[in-house]
C-alpha positions as CSV (number, residue, x, y, z in Angstrom):
1,M,-75.2,-31.6,-130.8
2,S,-74.4,-34.0,-127.9
3,Y,-74.5,-32.6,-124.3
4,L,-71.2,-31.5,-122.9
5,V,-70.9,-31.9,-119.1
6,L,-70.1,-28.9,-117.1
7,A,-66.7,-30.2,-116.0
8,R,-65.6,-30.2,-119.7
9,K,-67.5,-27.2,-120.8
10,W,-66.0,-25.0,-118.1
11,R,-62.5,-26.6,-118.2
12,P,-59.8,-23.9,-117.5
13,Q,-58.3,-22.5,-120.8
14,N,-55.6,-20.3,-119.2
15,F,-53.4,-20.3,-116.2
16,E,-55.6,-17.6,-114.6
17,D,-58.6,-19.9,-114.9
18,L,-57.1,-22.5,-112.6
19,V,-59.1,-22.3,-109.4
20,G,-57.0,-22.3,-106.2
21,Q,-53.7,-23.1,-108.0
22,D,-52.3,-19.6,-108.4
23,H,-48.8,-20.7,-107.3
24,V,-48.7,-23.2,-110.2
25,G,-50.0,-20.9,-112.9
26,R,-47.6,-18.0,-111.8
27,T,-44.5,-20.3,-111.8
28,L,-45.2,-21.8,-115.2
29,A,-46.1,-18.5,-116.7
30,N,-42.8,-16.9,-115.5
31,A,-40.8,-19.9,-116.7
32,I,-42.3,-19.5,-120.2
33,K,-41.6,-15.7,-120.2
34,S,-38.0,-16.2,-119.2
35,G,-37.4,-19.1,-121.6
36,R,-36.3,-21.4,-118.7
37,I,-38.6,-24.3,-119.6
38,H,-37.7,-27.6,-118.0
39,H,-38.0,-30.8,-120.0
40,A,-40.0,-32.7,-117.4
41,F,-42.8,-31.6,-115.1
42,L,-44.6,-33.6,-112.3
43,F,-48.1,-32.4,-111.3
44,T,-49.3,-34.0,-108.0
45,G,-52.4,-33.5,-106.0
46,A,-55.9,-34.9,-105.2
47,R,-58.3,-35.8,-108.0
48,G,-60.2,-33.0,-109.8
49,V,-58.0,-30.1,-108.7
50,G,-56.7,-29.2,-112.2
51,K,-53.6,-31.3,-113.0
52,T,-54.7,-32.5,-116.4
53,S,-56.1,-29.0,-117.2
54,A,-52.8,-27.4,-116.3
55,A,-50.9,-29.9,-118.5
56,R,-53.1,-29.0,-121.5
57,I,-52.7,-25.2,-120.8
58,L,-48.9,-25.7,-120.6
59,A,-49.0,-27.7,-123.9
60,K,-51.0,-24.9,-125.6
61,A,-48.6,-22.2,-124.3
62,L,-45.6,-24.1,-125.7
63,N,-47.2,-24.9,-129.1
64,C,-49.5,-21.9,-129.8
65,E,-49.2,-20.8,-133.4
66,Q,-49.2,-17.2,-132.2
67,G,-45.9,-17.7,-130.5
68,L,-44.4,-19.0,-127.3
69,S,-46.5,-17.2,-124.6
70,P,-47.9,-17.8,-121.1
71,Q,-51.2,-16.7,-122.6
72,P,-52.2,-19.1,-125.3
73,C,-54.5,-17.6,-127.9
74,N,-57.1,-20.4,-127.7
75,T,-58.1,-19.5,-131.3
76,C,-55.5,-21.2,-133.5
77,S,-55.8,-24.8,-134.7
78,S,-53.1,-26.0,-132.4
79,C,-54.9,-24.6,-129.3
80,H,-58.2,-26.0,-130.4
81,E,-56.8,-29.5,-131.0
82,I,-54.9,-29.6,-127.7
83,A,-58.0,-28.4,-125.8
84,A,-60.0,-31.2,-127.4
85,G,-57.3,-33.8,-126.6
86,Q,-56.5,-34.3,-130.3
87,G,-53.2,-32.4,-130.7
88,V,-51.0,-33.9,-133.4
89,D,-47.8,-33.4,-131.4
90,V,-49.4,-33.7,-128.0
91,F,-49.8,-37.3,-126.8
92,E,-52.0,-38.0,-123.8
93,I,-51.2,-41.4,-122.3
94,D,-53.1,-43.2,-119.6
95,G,-50.5,-44.6,-117.3
96,A,-53.0,-47.1,-115.8
97,S,-53.5,-48.9,-119.1
98,N,-50.0,-48.5,-120.6
99,T,-48.0,-49.9,-117.7
100,G,-45.6,-52.2,-119.5
101,V,-42.0,-51.7,-120.7
102,D,-43.1,-52.2,-124.3
103,D,-45.4,-49.2,-124.1
104,I,-42.5,-47.0,-122.9
105,R,-40.2,-48.4,-125.7
106,D,-42.8,-47.4,-128.3
107,L,-42.9,-43.9,-126.6
108,R,-39.0,-43.7,-126.8
109,E,-39.1,-44.7,-130.4
110,N,-41.7,-41.9,-131.1
111,I,-39.6,-39.3,-129.3
112,R,-36.7,-39.7,-131.8
113,Y,-38.7,-38.0,-134.6
114,L,-39.2,-34.3,-134.8
115,P,-42.7,-32.8,-134.2
116,S,-45.0,-32.7,-137.3
117,R,-45.9,-29.0,-137.2
118,S,-45.4,-27.7,-133.6
119,R,-42.4,-26.6,-131.6
120,Y,-42.4,-29.5,-129.3
121,K,-43.5,-33.0,-128.9
122,I,-45.3,-33.1,-125.6
123,F,-46.1,-36.3,-123.7
124,I,-48.7,-36.1,-121.0
125,I,-48.8,-39.3,-118.9
126,D,-51.7,-39.4,-116.4
127,E,-51.5,-41.6,-113.3
128,V,-47.9,-42.1,-114.0
129,H,-47.4,-44.0,-110.7
130,M,-49.1,-47.0,-112.3
131,L,-46.2,-47.7,-114.6
132,S,-44.2,-50.8,-113.7
133,I,-40.6,-50.7,-112.4
134,N,-39.3,-51.9,-115.7
135,A,-41.3,-49.2,-117.5
136,F,-39.8,-46.5,-115.2
137,N,-36.3,-47.9,-115.9
138,A,-37.0,-47.7,-119.6
139,L,-38.1,-44.1,-119.3
140,L,-35.2,-43.1,-117.1
141,K,-32.6,-42.9,-120.0
142,T,-34.9,-40.6,-122.0
143,L,-35.3,-38.3,-119.0
144,E,-31.6,-38.2,-118.4
145,E,-30.8,-37.1,-122.0
146,P,-34.0,-35.9,-123.6
147,P,-34.1,-34.5,-127.1
148,A,-34.5,-30.7,-127.3
149,H,-37.9,-31.0,-129.1
150,A,-39.5,-33.2,-126.3
151,K,-41.3,-32.2,-123.1
152,F,-42.8,-34.5,-120.5
153,I,-45.7,-33.7,-118.2
154,F,-46.5,-36.4,-115.6
155,A,-49.7,-36.3,-113.4
156,T,-50.3,-38.4,-110.4
157,T,-52.3,-38.6,-107.2
158,E,-49.7,-40.8,-105.5
159,P,-46.2,-39.3,-106.0
160,H,-44.7,-41.6,-103.2
161,K,-45.0,-44.5,-105.6
162,I,-42.7,-42.9,-108.2
163,P,-39.0,-43.9,-108.0
164,D,-36.7,-41.3,-106.7
165,T,-34.6,-41.5,-109.8
166,I,-37.6,-40.2,-111.8
167,L,-38.6,-37.6,-109.2
168,S,-35.1,-36.1,-109.2
169,R,-35.3,-35.4,-112.9
170,C,-38.7,-33.5,-112.8
171,Q,-39.9,-30.1,-111.7
172,R,-42.6,-30.9,-109.1
173,F,-45.7,-28.9,-108.7
174,D,-48.1,-29.8,-105.8
175,F,-51.7,-28.9,-106.5
176,R,-53.7,-28.0,-103.4
177,K,-57.2,-29.0,-102.5
178,I,-59.5,-26.1,-103.5
179,S,-61.1,-24.2,-100.6
180,L,-64.9,-24.3,-100.2
181,S,-65.2,-20.5,-100.8
182,K,-63.3,-20.6,-104.1
183,I,-65.4,-23.6,-105.3
184,A,-68.6,-21.9,-104.3
185,A,-67.5,-18.7,-106.1
186,K,-66.7,-20.6,-109.3
187,L,-70.0,-22.5,-109.1
188,R,-71.8,-19.1,-108.7
189,E,-70.1,-17.9,-111.9
190,I,-71.1,-21.0,-113.8
191,V,-74.8,-21.1,-112.7
192,D,-75.2,-17.4,-113.4
193,A,-73.7,-17.9,-116.9
194,E,-76.0,-20.9,-117.5
195,G,-79.0,-18.9,-116.2
196,I,-79.8,-21.4,-113.4
197,P,-81.0,-19.8,-110.1
198,V,-79.4,-21.5,-107.1
199,S,-79.3,-20.3,-103.6
200,A,-76.0,-19.6,-101.8
201,R,-76.8,-22.3,-99.2
202,S,-77.2,-24.9,-102.0
203,L,-74.0,-23.8,-103.7
204,A,-72.2,-24.1,-100.4
205,A,-73.6,-27.6,-99.9
206,I,-72.5,-28.6,-103.5
207,A,-69.0,-27.2,-102.9
208,R,-68.7,-29.0,-99.6
209,R,-69.7,-32.3,-101.3
210,G,-66.8,-31.7,-103.7
211,E,-64.3,-32.0,-100.8
212,G,-61.7,-29.8,-102.4
213,S,-62.3,-31.2,-106.0
214,M,-63.6,-28.8,-108.6
215,R,-64.5,-31.6,-110.9
216,D,-66.5,-33.5,-108.3
217,A,-68.4,-30.3,-107.4
218,L,-69.3,-29.8,-111.1
219,S,-70.4,-33.4,-111.4
220,S,-72.7,-32.9,-108.4
221,L,-74.1,-29.7,-109.9
222,D,-74.7,-31.6,-113.2
223,Q,-76.6,-34.3,-111.2
224,I,-78.7,-31.7,-109.4
225,I,-79.6,-29.9,-112.6
226,A,-80.6,-33.2,-114.2
227,F,-82.9,-33.9,-111.3
228,C,-84.4,-30.5,-110.6
229,G,-84.4,-28.9,-114.0
230,E,-84.6,-25.1,-113.9
231,E,-86.0,-24.9,-110.3
232,I,-83.4,-25.9,-107.8
233,S,-84.5,-25.8,-104.1
234,D,-82.5,-26.3,-101.0
235,D,-84.4,-29.4,-100.0
236,D,-83.9,-31.0,-103.4
237,V,-80.1,-30.3,-103.2
238,Q,-80.0,-31.9,-99.7
239,G,-82.0,-34.9,-100.9
240,V,-80.0,-35.5,-104.0
241,L,-76.6,-35.2,-102.3
242,G,-77.7,-37.1,-99.2
243,L,-76.1,-34.4,-97.0
244,V,-77.1,-33.4,-93.5
245,D,-78.9,-30.0,-93.7
246,R,-76.7,-27.3,-92.4
247,K,-79.8,-25.7,-90.8
248,L,-80.4,-28.9,-88.9
249,L,-76.9,-28.9,-87.5
250,L,-77.3,-25.3,-86.4
251,E,-80.6,-26.1,-84.6
252,T,-79.0,-29.1,-82.9
253,A,-76.1,-27.1,-81.7
254,R,-78.4,-24.4,-80.4
255,G,-80.4,-27.1,-78.6
256,I,-77.3,-28.4,-76.9
257,L,-76.0,-25.0,-75.9
258,Q,-79.4,-23.7,-74.8
259,R,-80.2,-26.9,-72.8
260,D,-83.3,-27.6,-74.9
261,S,-84.0,-31.3,-74.8
262,R,-87.3,-31.0,-76.8
263,L,-85.5,-29.3,-79.7
264,L,-82.8,-32.1,-79.7
265,L,-85.3,-34.9,-79.8
266,E,-87.1,-33.1,-82.6
267,A,-83.8,-32.9,-84.5
268,V,-83.2,-36.7,-84.1
269,R,-86.8,-37.3,-85.4
270,R,-86.1,-35.2,-88.5
271,V,-82.8,-37.1,-89.1
272,D,-84.8,-40.3,-89.0
273,D,-87.6,-39.0,-91.2
274,L,-85.0,-37.8,-93.8
275,G,-83.4,-41.2,-93.9
276,H,-79.9,-39.9,-92.8
277,S,-77.5,-42.3,-91.1
278,F,-77.4,-41.5,-87.4
279,R,-73.7,-42.1,-87.4
280,R,-73.2,-39.7,-90.4
281,F,-75.2,-37.1,-88.5
282,A,-73.0,-37.6,-85.4
283,Q,-69.9,-37.1,-87.6
284,A,-71.4,-33.9,-89.1
285,L,-72.0,-32.6,-85.5
286,V,-68.4,-33.4,-84.6
287,E,-67.2,-31.4,-87.6
288,F,-69.6,-28.5,-86.7
289,F,-68.3,-28.3,-83.1
290,R,-64.8,-28.4,-84.4
291,E,-65.6,-25.3,-86.4
292,L,-67.0,-23.7,-83.2
293,V,-63.7,-24.5,-81.4
294,L,-61.7,-22.9,-84.2
295,L,-63.8,-19.8,-84.1
296,K,-62.9,-19.5,-80.4
297,V,-59.2,-20.0,-80.7
298,T,-58.2,-18.3,-83.9
299,P,-58.4,-14.6,-84.7
300,E,-58.9,-15.3,-88.4
301,P,-60.8,-18.6,-88.6
302,E,-61.5,-18.2,-92.3
303,E,-58.1,-19.7,-93.0
304,F,-59.1,-22.9,-91.2
305,L,-62.8,-23.2,-91.9
306,E,-64.6,-24.6,-94.9
307,A,-67.4,-22.1,-94.8
308,T,-68.9,-19.4,-96.9
309,G,-69.5,-15.8,-95.7
310,N,-73.1,-16.6,-94.7
311,E,-72.2,-19.8,-93.0
312,L,-69.4,-18.1,-91.1
313,A,-71.9,-15.5,-89.7
314,E,-74.2,-18.3,-88.6
315,L,-71.3,-20.1,-86.9
316,Q,-70.3,-16.9,-85.0
317,A,-73.9,-16.5,-83.8
318,V,-73.9,-20.0,-82.4
319,A,-70.4,-19.6,-80.9
320,E,-71.6,-16.8,-78.7
321,L,-73.9,-19.3,-76.9
322,G,-71.1,-21.3,-75.2
323,S,-67.6,-21.3,-74.1
324,L,-64.5,-23.1,-75.4
325,E,-64.8,-25.6,-72.5
326,D,-68.5,-26.3,-73.5
327,F,-67.4,-27.0,-77.1
328,Q,-64.5,-29.3,-76.1
329,R,-66.6,-31.2,-73.6
330,T,-69.4,-31.6,-76.2
331,L,-66.8,-32.8,-78.8
332,T,-65.5,-35.5,-76.4
333,L,-69.0,-36.9,-75.9
334,L,-69.9,-36.7,-79.6
335,L,-66.8,-38.6,-80.6
336,K,-67.6,-41.4,-78.1
337,T,-71.2,-41.4,-79.4
338,E,-70.0,-41.7,-83.0
339,T,-68.0,-44.7,-82.1
340,D,-70.9,-46.3,-80.1
341,L,-73.2,-45.9,-83.2
342,A,-71.0,-48.2,-85.3
343,G,-73.1,-51.4,-85.4
344,A,-75.3,-50.4,-82.6
345,P,-78.7,-52.3,-82.5
346,F,-80.6,-49.1,-81.4
347,P,-78.7,-46.2,-83.0
348,R,-81.6,-43.7,-82.6
349,L,-81.8,-44.4,-78.8
350,I,-78.0,-44.0,-78.4
351,L,-78.0,-40.6,-80.3
352,E,-81.1,-39.4,-78.3
353,M,-79.6,-40.2,-74.9
354,A,-76.3,-38.6,-75.8
355,L,-77.9,-35.4,-76.9
356,V,-80.2,-35.3,-73.8
357,R,-77.2,-35.9,-71.6
358,L,-75.4,-32.9,-73.3
359,A,-78.5,-30.8,-72.7
360,H,-78.4,-31.5,-69.0
361,L,-74.7,-31.1,-68.4
362,P,-74.0,-28.0,-66.2
363,P,-72.2,-25.2,-68.0
364,A,-68.4,-25.5,-67.8
365,Q,-66.9,-23.0,-65.4
366,D,-64.1,-20.7,-66.5
367,I,-60.8,-22.2,-65.2
368,A,-59.4,-18.8,-64.4
369,M,-62.5,-18.0,-62.2
370,L,-62.1,-21.3,-60.4
371,L,-58.4,-20.6,-59.8
372,R,-59.3,-17.1,-58.4
373,K,-61.8,-18.7,-56.0
374,I,-59.3,-21.3,-54.9
375,E,-56.8,-18.5,-54.2
376,E,-59.5,-16.6,-52.3
377,L,-60.2,-19.8,-50.2
378,E,-56.5,-20.2,-49.4
379,G,-56.3,-16.6,-48.3
380,R,-59.4,-16.9,-46.1
381,L,-58.2,-20.1,-44.5
382,G,-54.6,-19.1,-44.1
383,G,-54.8,-15.4,-43.9
384,N,-51.9,-13.0,-44.4
385,R,-50.9,-13.3,-40.7
386,P,-50.4,-16.8,-39.4
387,T,-52.3,-17.6,-36.3
388,P,-51.0,-20.0,-33.7
389,P,-52.7,-23.4,-33.8
390,P,-55.2,-24.2,-31.0
391,P,-54.3,-26.5,-28.2
392,P,-54.5,-30.2,-29.1
393,A,-57.7,-30.7,-27.1
394,E,-59.4,-27.8,-29.0
395,R,-58.0,-28.2,-32.5
396,P,-60.8,-29.1,-34.9
397,E,-60.1,-32.2,-36.9
398,P,-61.8,-33.1,-40.3
399,P,-64.2,-35.9,-39.8
400,A,-62.6,-37.9,-42.6
401,A,-59.2,-37.9,-40.9
402,R,-60.5,-38.8,-37.3
403,T,-59.3,-42.2,-36.3
404,V,-60.7,-44.1,-33.3
405,P,-59.2,-47.5,-32.4
406,P,-61.7,-50.3,-32.9
407,K,-63.3,-51.7,-29.8
408,K,-61.9,-54.9,-28.5
409,V,-64.4,-57.8,-28.8
410,E,-64.1,-60.3,-26.0
411,A,-64.3,-63.9,-26.9
412,P,-67.2,-65.7,-25.2
413,A,-66.3,-68.1,-22.4
414,P,-67.4,-71.7,-23.2
415,G,-70.4,-72.7,-21.1
416,G,-71.2,-69.1,-20.1
417,N,-74.7,-67.5,-20.1
418,S,-73.6,-64.0,-21.3
419,I,-75.3,-62.6,-24.3
420,K,-71.9,-61.8,-25.7
421,G,-71.7,-65.4,-26.8
422,W,-74.4,-64.9,-29.4
423,P,-72.3,-62.7,-31.8
424,G,-69.4,-65.1,-31.4
425,L,-71.7,-68.0,-32.4
426,V,-72.9,-66.2,-35.5
427,E,-69.3,-65.4,-36.5
428,E,-68.3,-69.0,-36.0
429,A,-71.2,-70.1,-38.2
430,K,-70.3,-67.6,-40.9
431,K,-66.8,-69.1,-41.0
432,H,-67.8,-72.8,-41.2
433,R,-71.3,-72.7,-42.6
434,P,-71.9,-69.3,-44.4
435,R,-75.5,-70.1,-45.3
436,I,-76.5,-70.8,-41.7
437,G,-74.4,-67.8,-40.5
438,S,-76.3,-65.5,-42.9
439,L,-79.6,-66.8,-41.6
440,L,-78.6,-66.3,-38.0
441,E,-77.7,-62.6,-38.7
442,H,-81.4,-62.0,-39.3
443,G,-82.6,-63.8,-36.2
444,S,-83.5,-62.2,-32.9
445,L,-81.9,-63.8,-29.8
446,L,-84.9,-64.4,-27.4
447,S,-82.9,-66.2,-24.7
448,L,-79.5,-67.8,-24.1
449,D,-79.6,-69.8,-20.9
450,L,-77.5,-72.9,-21.7
451,P,-78.3,-75.5,-22.5
452,E,-81.4,-73.6,-23.9
453,L,-80.9,-71.3,-27.0
454,K,-84.1,-69.7,-28.4
455,I,-84.0,-67.7,-31.7
456,G,-86.9,-65.8,-33.2
457,F,-87.7,-65.2,-36.8
458,P,-90.6,-63.4,-38.5
459,A,-93.6,-65.8,-38.7
460,G,-94.2,-67.2,-42.2
461,S,-91.0,-65.7,-43.6
462,F,-88.5,-67.4,-45.8
463,L,-85.9,-67.2,-43.0
464,F,-88.2,-69.0,-40.6
465,E,-88.9,-71.8,-43.1
466,Q,-85.2,-72.2,-43.7
467,M,-84.4,-72.4,-40.1
468,K,-87.1,-75.0,-39.5
469,D,-85.4,-77.3,-41.9
470,R,-84.2,-80.4,-39.9
471,E,-80.8,-80.6,-41.6
472,T,-80.2,-76.9,-40.9
473,Q,-81.1,-77.3,-37.2
474,E,-78.8,-80.4,-36.9
475,S,-75.9,-78.5,-38.4
476,L,-76.5,-75.5,-36.2
477,Q,-76.7,-77.7,-33.1
478,K,-73.3,-79.2,-33.9
479,L,-71.8,-75.7,-34.4
480,A,-73.3,-74.4,-31.1
481,E,-72.2,-77.5,-29.0
482,A,-68.7,-77.1,-30.4
483,Y,-68.6,-73.4,-29.7
484,F,-70.1,-73.5,-26.2
485,G,-68.4,-76.8,-25.2
486,Q,-71.6,-78.5,-24.0
487,S,-74.8,-79.9,-25.2
488,V,-77.3,-77.3,-26.5
489,R,-81.0,-77.4,-27.2
490,I,-82.0,-75.0,-30.0
491,G,-85.6,-73.6,-30.4
492,V,-86.7,-71.7,-33.5
493,V,-89.7,-69.5,-32.6
494,P,-92.0,-67.5,-34.9
495,I,-92.4,-63.9,-33.8
496,D,-94.9,-61.3,-35.0
497,G,-93.3,-58.2,-36.7
498,R,-95.5,-56.0,-34.5
499,Q,-94.5,-57.9,-31.3
500,K,-93.0,-55.5,-28.7
501,G,-90.0,-56.5,-26.7
502,A,-88.3,-58.7,-29.4
503,P,-84.6,-57.7,-29.5
504,P,-83.2,-56.5,-32.8
505,S,-81.2,-58.9,-35.0
506,L,-77.4,-58.5,-35.4
507,R,-78.0,-57.0,-38.9
508,E,-80.5,-54.5,-37.6
509,E,-78.1,-53.5,-34.8
510,R,-75.3,-53.0,-37.4
511,E,-77.6,-51.0,-39.8
512,A,-78.7,-48.7,-36.9
513,K,-75.1,-48.2,-35.9
514,N,-74.1,-47.3,-39.4
515,S,-77.0,-44.9,-39.7
516,D,-76.0,-43.1,-36.5
517,R,-72.4,-43.0,-37.7
518,R,-73.5,-41.5,-41.0
519,Q,-75.6,-38.8,-39.2
520,R,-72.7,-37.9,-36.9
521,L,-70.3,-37.9,-39.8
522,R,-72.5,-35.5,-41.9
523,K,-73.0,-33.3,-38.9
524,D,-69.3,-33.0,-38.2
525,A,-68.5,-32.5,-41.9
526,L,-71.1,-29.7,-42.3
527,G,-69.9,-28.0,-39.1
528,H,-66.2,-28.0,-40.1
529,P,-64.8,-24.5,-40.8
530,M,-63.0,-25.6,-44.0
531,V,-66.2,-27.1,-45.4
532,Q,-68.2,-24.0,-44.5
533,A,-65.6,-21.7,-46.2
534,I,-65.6,-23.8,-49.4
535,Q,-69.5,-23.6,-49.5
536,D,-69.4,-19.9,-48.9
537,I,-66.9,-19.2,-51.7
538,F,-68.1,-21.6,-54.4
539,K,-71.8,-21.3,-53.5
540,G,-71.9,-25.0,-53.4
541,E,-74.2,-27.6,-51.8
542,I,-73.2,-30.7,-49.9
543,T,-75.0,-33.7,-51.5
544,E,-73.1,-36.6,-50.0
545,V,-70.6,-37.2,-47.2
546,K,-68.3,-40.3,-47.6
547,P,-66.0,-41.5,-44.9
548,I,-62.4,-42.2,-45.9
549,D,-61.4,-43.7,-42.6
550,K,-63.0,-47.1,-42.0
551,G,-62.2,-46.8,-38.3
552,F,-64.5,-43.8,-37.7
553,V,-67.3,-44.7,-35.4
């Protein structure tokens, strides 16, 4: 005898056998009991959820030799023939291969004749949305005035492609995707009956691979049995299905929440060794942390989670390691990482760096606690009793808000010997010859006694060599003569870096001034009462002080 695949061997034979479609079975059974049987039914839903099986069960219930009943006997010749797809008065038509108007005309011609030996002629059209518009129009007249001995059962995965004129003449039943727990329970029933030992973890993985389809889950189970034989291990199941091990996801989540970088890098290595796609692993992590979020925000997460009882307990244990804010922040970074992995030249590096970054993020603070601390800060700074402000001369002012008018720079007088003329000359050079102006900024003014101008540069430096260039000196001389209004003799002198008494360059003066300014700014900021109060309440540490007022000196 030829082998019968599990999906056919364990096809539902009664309405009670339909997994996850209780609403459909109950409605059809009640309609049969009351005798209120419509002439046309439309079964819609994803693949493998029981649409065709329900159509056959309905056909058996209508044509059972034991009588019209919601419970077909499954022993008479009519029930056996319909279950095998060979019913004399039950016609199963593939809408994908019989799309033309001629096929529907043949069907209408067939409808005219009474059934051979059954109560009804039943037409089951699968993938009915594949019919052409002309075929639907040809079918419409029959649905408007059907003969009493004819029943239609349409099945489709895409009801939106069916004309409204057809939909309005059918009783519609929407088949739902089957939950993971119900698929796993049915798989357990089947493997126990077949005498095949399979762990609950493996059955959950197979059920998850089905993605709500009982038929797909049974096909995966058939594939695993063919590969493993009578000994089915968890590793074999993961390998055959190409799924990311649930245990690996649990360990990775623990590594993120427990700030364990070594564990995370080991997880990435295992992903690589197992041959999983790094992007697929990131997607699985996103789904895992979504489940953790649902655990935190819903009192009964079983309604939203695709998890078995054991998996739910494992999720709850991991959820205790972090807060909702931790999970949401992790999800945000994982979603970005998943996008970055698409077509990335170094996917392992991207995933490793993302996980390490997650391991080193500080724990998210509770918003309510932060708000309480802010209220406490406001209370301490403002107090319940308002105090009069100090006199203007004594009132403390935040360093970032202190404004000092810039010092006025006097323009050098042409022909003068004042050293104030040197900064002016450098600024003039930066306006007209930026390269020369940049060189002069690094030079030390040794003497300015017009017409003599002597500038020092570190001996052997790049700056010194540039300034010794004849063209550069000629350009500088023209600039200096135009600025001072008289002839100028320029000397470029090498100076030793250890030479004492050499004045600092303009750049060195500016850097020293900025350093002093930063030190005074930090000192003023750390000494301000508002900053001290914030540090005291939040137990914080000042790492950097940035001025927001460019005029502060």
